[in-house]
C-alpha positions as CSV (number, residue, x, y, z in Angstrom):
1,M,121.2,192.1,-15.2
2,K,124.3,189.9,-13.9
3,F,124.9,188.6,-10.5
4,Q,126.6,185.9,-8.4
5,V,124.9,184.2,-5.7
6,N,125.4,181.4,-3.0
7,R,123.6,178.2,-4.2
8,D,121.8,177.3,-1.1
9,V,120.6,180.9,0.1
10,F,119.5,181.4,-3.9
11,S,117.7,177.9,-3.7
12,E,115.9,178.6,-0.6
13,A,114.6,182.0,-1.5
14,V,113.1,181.1,-4.7
15,S,111.4,178.2,-3.2
16,F,110.1,180.5,-0.4
17,A,108.5,182.9,-3.5
18,V,107.0,180.1,-5.0
19,K,105.5,178.0,-2.3
20,L,102.6,180.0,-2.4
21,L,101.7,180.1,-6.2
22,P,98.8,178.1,-7.5
23,Q,99.6,175.0,-9.3
24,R,97.5,176.0,-12.0
25,T,96.6,179.8,-13.0
26,T,94.6,181.1,-15.9
27,L,97.0,184.1,-16.4
28,P,100.5,182.3,-17.0
29,I,102.4,185.5,-16.2
30,L,101.3,185.1,-12.4
31,S,103.5,181.8,-12.2
32,G,106.6,183.8,-12.7
33,I,108.9,185.0,-10.1
34,L,110.1,188.5,-10.0
35,I,113.9,189.1,-9.4
36,E,115.3,192.8,-9.0
37,T,118.8,193.7,-8.0
38,T,119.5,196.0,-5.3
39,K,122.7,197.9,-3.9
40,D,122.9,194.8,-1.4
41,G,121.7,191.9,-3.2
42,L,118.6,190.6,-4.7
43,I,114.8,191.0,-3.8
44,L,112.5,188.1,-4.9
45,S,109.0,188.3,-5.6
46,S,105.6,186.3,-6.4
47,F,102.0,187.7,-6.4
48,D,98.8,185.9,-8.0
49,Y,96.5,188.8,-6.8
50,E,95.5,187.0,-3.7
51,V,98.7,186.0,-1.9
52,S,102.1,187.5,-2.3
53,A,105.5,186.7,-1.1
54,R,108.8,188.7,-0.8
55,T,112.2,188.1,0.2
56,E,115.7,189.8,0.1
57,I,119.0,188.1,0.1
58,S,122.6,189.0,-0.2
59,A,124.4,188.7,-3.8
60,T,127.0,190.3,-5.7
61,V,125.6,192.3,-8.4
62,E,127.7,193.0,-11.4
63,E,124.9,194.6,-13.8
64,P,121.5,195.8,-12.0
65,G,118.3,195.0,-13.7
66,R,114.8,193.4,-13.3
67,V,113.6,190.3,-14.8
68,L,110.5,187.8,-14.7
69,V,111.0,184.0,-15.0
70,S,109.0,181.0,-14.6
71,G,108.9,180.1,-10.7
72,R,108.7,176.4,-10.5
73,L,110.9,175.9,-13.4
74,L,113.5,178.2,-11.6
75,A,112.5,176.5,-8.2
76,D,113.3,173.1,-9.7
77,I,116.4,174.1,-11.4
78,A,118.0,175.8,-8.3
79,S,117.1,172.8,-6.1
80,R,119.3,170.8,-8.3
81,L,122.6,172.9,-9.0
82,P,125.7,171.4,-7.7
83,N,127.5,172.9,-4.5
84,A,129.0,176.1,-6.2
85,P,128.3,179.8,-6.6
86,V,125.5,180.6,-9.0
87,T,125.8,183.1,-11.7
88,F,122.7,184.4,-13.1
89,S,122.6,186.9,-16.2
90,T,120.3,187.9,-19.1
91,D,120.7,188.7,-22.7
92,E,117.8,189.9,-24.8
93,G,115.0,188.0,-23.3
94,R,117.3,185.0,-22.8
95,I,118.3,183.9,-18.9
96,T,121.5,181.9,-18.2
97,V,121.9,180.1,-15.0
98,A,125.2,178.7,-14.6
99,C,126.6,176.9,-11.7
100,G,129.6,174.6,-11.6
101,A,129.5,172.5,-14.8
102,G,125.5,173.0,-15.4
103,H,124.1,175.8,-17.7
104,F,120.5,176.4,-17.9
105,T,119.2,178.6,-20.6
106,L,115.4,180.0,-20.0
107,L,113.0,182.5,-21.8
108,S,112.2,185.7,-19.5
109,M,108.6,186.8,-19.2
110,P,107.4,190.2,-19.9
111,V,108.1,191.8,-16.7
112,E,106.1,195.0,-17.6
113,E,102.8,193.0,-17.5
114,Y,103.5,191.8,-14.1
115,P,101.3,193.4,-11.3
116,T,102.3,195.5,-8.5
117,L,102.8,193.7,-5.2
118,P,100.6,195.1,-2.3
119,Q,102.1,197.6,0.0
120,V,102.2,196.7,3.5
121,S,101.7,198.9,6.3
122,E,104.6,199.5,9.0
123,K,102.0,199.5,11.7
124,A,101.9,196.3,13.1
125,G,101.8,194.2,16.0
126,I,103.9,191.1,17.1
127,L,103.5,187.4,17.8
128,R,106.1,184.7,19.2
129,A,106.7,182.6,16.0
130,E,106.9,179.3,17.7
131,D,103.6,179.9,19.5
132,F,101.8,181.2,16.2
133,A,103.1,178.2,14.2
134,A,101.9,175.7,17.0
135,A,98.3,177.3,17.2
136,I,98.0,177.3,13.4
137,A,98.9,173.5,13.4
138,Q,96.3,173.0,16.1
139,V,93.5,174.8,14.7
140,A,93.5,174.7,10.8
141,V,92.7,170.9,10.7
142,A,89.5,171.9,11.8
143,A,89.0,174.3,8.3
144,S,86.7,173.0,5.7
145,R,88.3,172.0,2.5
146,D,85.0,172.7,0.5
147,D,85.2,175.7,-1.6
148,V,81.4,176.0,-1.8
149,T,81.4,177.7,1.6
150,P,84.7,179.7,1.3
151,V,84.0,181.6,4.7
152,I,84.7,178.1,6.3
153,T,87.7,177.5,4.7
154,G,89.7,180.1,6.4
155,V,91.2,180.3,10.0
156,Q,89.7,183.3,11.7
157,L,92.1,185.5,13.7
158,E,90.6,187.3,16.6
159,V,92.3,190.2,18.1
160,S,92.2,191.6,21.6
161,E,94.2,193.8,23.6
162,N,96.9,191.4,24.5
163,S,95.9,188.0,22.9
164,V,95.0,186.6,19.4
165,S,92.7,183.6,19.0
166,L,92.6,181.4,16.1
167,V,89.3,180.0,15.3
168,A,88.4,177.3,12.5
169,T,85.3,175.0,11.9
170,D,84.2,172.9,8.9
171,R,80.7,172.7,10.5
172,Y,81.3,169.4,12.4
173,R,84.0,170.3,14.7
174,V,85.4,173.6,15.9
175,A,89.1,174.4,17.0
176,I,90.3,177.2,19.1
177,R,93.6,178.4,20.4
178,Q,94.5,181.5,22.2
179,I,98.3,182.8,22.3
180,E,99.7,186.2,23.6
181,W,99.7,189.2,21.2
182,D,101.7,192.4,21.2
183,A,99.7,195.2,19.7
184,G,103.2,197.3,19.2
185,N,102.7,200.1,17.0
186,S,99.8,198.7,15.4
187,G,97.1,200.6,16.9
188,V,95.0,197.7,17.0
189,E,92.9,197.1,20.1
190,T,90.4,194.6,18.7
191,A,90.1,193.2,15.0
192,T,89.1,190.0,13.1
193,A,90.8,188.7,9.9
194,L,89.7,185.7,8.1
195,V,92.7,184.2,6.4
196,P,92.7,181.1,4.1
197,A,93.7,177.9,5.9
198,R,96.2,176.9,3.2
199,T,98.2,180.2,3.4
200,L,98.1,180.2,7.1
201,V,99.8,176.6,7.4
202,E,102.5,177.6,5.0
203,I,103.0,180.8,7.1
204,G,103.3,178.6,10.1
205,K,105.9,176.2,8.5
206,T,107.9,179.2,6.9
207,F,108.1,181.5,10.0
208,G,107.8,178.9,13.0
209,H,111.7,179.3,14.0
210,S,111.8,183.0,13.3
211,G,111.5,184.1,16.8
212,N,108.8,187.0,16.4
213,I,106.4,187.8,13.5
214,S,105.0,191.3,13.0
215,V,101.6,191.2,11.7
216,A,99.9,194.3,10.0
217,I,96.1,194.3,8.7
218,T,95.7,196.7,6.0
219,S,92.5,198.0,4.0
220,T,93.0,199.7,0.6
221,D,90.0,200.5,-1.2
222,D,87.5,197.6,-0.8
223,R,90.4,195.1,-0.2
224,E,91.5,194.2,3.1
225,L,94.8,192.2,3.4
226,I,97.1,190.7,6.3
227,A,101.1,190.8,6.2
228,F,103.4,188.6,8.1
229,R,107.1,189.3,8.2
230,A,110.2,188.0,9.6
231,D,113.6,187.1,8.7
232,K,113.6,189.6,5.5
233,K,110.5,187.7,4.3
234,T,107.1,188.9,3.7
235,V,104.0,186.8,2.9
236,T,100.5,188.8,2.2
237,S,97.0,187.5,1.8
238,L,93.8,188.9,1.0
239,L,91.1,188.2,3.7
240,I,87.9,186.2,3.0
241,K,85.2,188.1,2.8
242,G,82.0,187.2,4.9
243,N,80.6,186.5,8.5
244,F,82.3,183.6,10.2
245,P,79.8,181.5,11.9
246,P,79.4,182.4,15.8
247,V,81.0,179.3,16.8
248,R,82.1,180.6,20.3
249,R,78.5,180.1,21.6
250,L,78.8,176.3,21.2
251,F,81.3,176.1,23.9
252,P,80.0,175.4,27.3
253,D,81.2,177.5,30.5
254,T,81.7,174.4,32.4
255,V,81.2,170.6,32.1
256,D,80.6,168.1,34.8
257,N,80.7,164.9,32.8
258,Y,84.4,164.1,31.5
259,A,86.9,161.4,31.1
260,V,90.5,161.8,31.3
261,I,92.8,159.2,29.1
262,N,96.2,158.9,28.2
263,T,96.6,160.5,24.6
264,A,99.0,158.2,23.0
265,E,97.1,155.2,24.2
266,L,94.0,156.3,23.0
267,I,95.2,157.3,19.6
268,E,96.5,153.8,19.1
269,A,93.4,152.2,20.2
270,V,91.3,154.2,17.8
271,R,93.7,153.7,15.0
272,R,93.6,150.0,15.7
273,V,89.8,149.4,16.0
274,S,89.0,151.7,13.3
275,L,90.8,149.3,10.8
276,V,87.6,147.5,10.2
277,L,85.6,150.4,9.6
278,E,84.2,151.1,6.3
279,R,84.4,154.7,5.0
280,E,82.5,157.5,6.9
281,A,81.3,154.8,9.5
282,A,81.8,155.9,13.4
283,L,83.4,154.1,16.3
284,R,81.3,153.9,19.5
285,F,82.6,154.6,22.7
286,T,81.2,153.7,26.2
287,F,82.8,155.7,29.1
288,T,82.2,153.7,32.6
289,I,84.0,154.1,36.0
290,E,86.2,151.2,34.7
291,G,87.6,152.7,31.7
292,V,86.4,153.2,28.1
293,T,85.6,150.8,25.7
294,L,86.0,151.2,21.8
295,E,83.9,149.3,19.3
296,A,83.7,149.0,15.5
297,I,81.2,146.9,13.4
298,G,82.7,147.2,10.1
299,S,80.9,144.4,8.0
300,E,79.9,140.7,8.8
301,Q,83.4,139.7,8.2
302,A,85.2,142.3,10.5
303,Q,84.4,143.6,13.9
304,A,86.8,145.0,16.8
305,S,86.7,146.3,20.0
306,E,89.3,147.3,22.7
307,S,89.2,148.6,26.5
308,I,91.7,151.3,27.9
309,D,92.1,152.9,31.2
310,A,89.9,156.3,31.7
311,F,89.3,158.4,34.8
312,L,85.7,159.0,34.5
313,T,84.1,162.0,36.4
314,G,80.3,161.7,36.3
315,V,78.0,159.4,34.7
316,D,78.3,156.6,32.5
317,T,78.3,157.9,28.8
318,V,78.1,156.3,25.2
319,V,78.7,158.4,22.2
320,S,79.9,157.7,18.6
321,L,82.6,159.6,16.9
322,K,84.1,159.3,13.3
323,P,87.7,158.2,14.3
324,Q,89.7,160.6,11.8
325,F,88.2,163.8,13.3
326,L,88.7,162.5,16.9
327,L,92.6,161.7,15.9
328,D,92.9,165.1,14.2
329,G,91.7,166.7,18.0
330,L,93.8,164.2,20.0
331,S,97.1,164.9,17.8
332,S,96.7,168.6,18.4
333,V,96.6,168.3,22.1
334,H,100.0,167.9,23.0
335,S,100.1,166.7,26.2
336,E,100.3,163.5,28.0
337,F,96.7,163.1,29.0
338,V,93.6,164.4,27.3
339,R,90.5,165.3,28.6
340,I,87.0,164.3,26.9
341,S,84.2,166.4,28.2
342,F,80.5,165.4,27.4
343,T,78.2,168.2,26.8
344,K,74.5,168.4,27.2
345,T,71.7,169.2,24.7
346,D,68.0,170.0,25.2
347,N,67.0,166.6,23.8
348,P,68.0,163.7,26.2
349,N,68.1,161.3,23.3
350,K,70.8,163.4,21.4
351,P,74.5,163.7,23.1
352,G,75.8,167.0,22.9
353,P,79.3,167.8,21.3
354,V,82.3,166.3,22.9
355,L,84.8,168.9,24.1
356,I,88.5,168.0,23.8
357,T,91.2,169.8,25.9
358,S,94.8,169.1,27.0
359,Q,95.3,167.6,30.5
360,S,98.7,168.0,32.0
361,S,98.4,164.9,34.4
362,K,95.4,162.8,35.7
363,D,94.0,165.7,37.8
364,Q,95.8,169.0,36.3
365,P,94.1,170.3,33.3
366,G,96.5,172.0,30.4
367,A,97.4,175.6,30.2
368,D,97.5,176.0,26.3
369,N,93.9,177.2,25.8
370,Y,93.4,174.8,23.2
371,K,89.9,173.4,22.8
372,Y,88.6,171.1,20.1
373,L,84.8,170.7,20.0
374,L,83.6,167.6,18.1
375,Q,79.9,166.7,17.2
376,P,79.1,163.3,17.8
377,N,78.0,161.3,14.4
378,L,74.4,161.1,15.4
379,L,74.4,164.7,14.8
380,L,75.9,164.6,11.2
381,R,73.2,162.5,9.8
């Protein structure tokens, strides 16, 4: 095998192919990146039996071939090569990477032992990349990071006729965002797909400026996978098995008691006042017609409080919330104002979840269909 390729194009392709590989793997061969020549250039692929990445780039091929090489090592080398064309060649199990005055010699891995990449269905629906990336960023923050319960470490995609909803929860909060969906030739009217949140976050970063993303859900034997394609790049992921909790029922149809606050002012106030808090402690929020007062009792040595403007509809309300959970929701609102709604429970002594939504102005709700439901600290104990 021998080819010459643009340094920047090659480096970006290698980085993409290895980005989703695990840092550690029990099978060293799964840490490799597969490079294959085509009549037009190269195909670079990676696969660890759960996630695969594949990209095509242009290159001048002198000798066709197929080789497997350590992915992260090649990515580190490619990112530091000088600004010159890259010449890549193989000779009896050794790989030479030459660029300008730099030369690297690597050992190839046994390509015949590498697993076959999953096949992707040509039947796919279409999502606007910018909307999808924004929705992922808003929702994935609420996914659990505790692998003990895998089903809540994912983001559930719920496909309907002309929209798709992204839903995530870690038991203490729920985030939902709905965006438009074009079923294309997928033949899908309704479907659900539970995608690992970590994988989906990388997909959002990778494809966020790609125009449109094609999405295909494929079932083969007992394995279900989802594929995302754009700009000659493809990422597939096995779906998480299990039943996602029925969190939609937690959202009220209407809420009469709520406050509208400037988002940036509230974020800054929460950050300041929570400085004195010990870990896992909550902030106390008192909402009245005069505004909202934040109070933090950290220890005998440190307390803090601050009041900011708020426009209250309904009755005075007191609620305790974990500051980081609240900040995650506020940072995902993406609007000048935020509406904080106070739901009710059957027990008058226990406040219901707090509902956070976007607000275009003091009087006008936002239009992005984003909802973030946060349990008050009282219910976490």
